[in-house]
C-alpha positions, -999 to +999 in steps of 0.1 A: +056+107-130+026+088-143-007+102-131-019+068-117+009+042-115-001+005-112+020-023-097+012-060-095+016-080-064+007-117-056-028-108-045-036-084-074-029-050-087-025-018-067-031+017-081-010+045-066-015+082-066+012+109-070+013+132-040+037+160-030+054+162+004+055+194+024+089+202+009+076+198-026+090+164-035+067+141-055+062+105-044+037+077-051+014+066-024-004+032-023-034+030+000-055+000+010-027-025+008-039-059+020-022-073+051-023-108+068-052-116+090-046-110+127-038-140+149-068-151+170-076-178+196-046-199+208-023-182+181-026-148+198+003-136+220+027-164+210 
């Protein structure tokens, strides 16, 4: 696997890191992924 894979999404690029699971399987982790803003005011609990 690439040491530092990069993917492009609508809001920019994300850089991943290769990690190993407890069973020794390699996977790519992407951290700090942007999410939508939480509903506030009269939009909350609808």
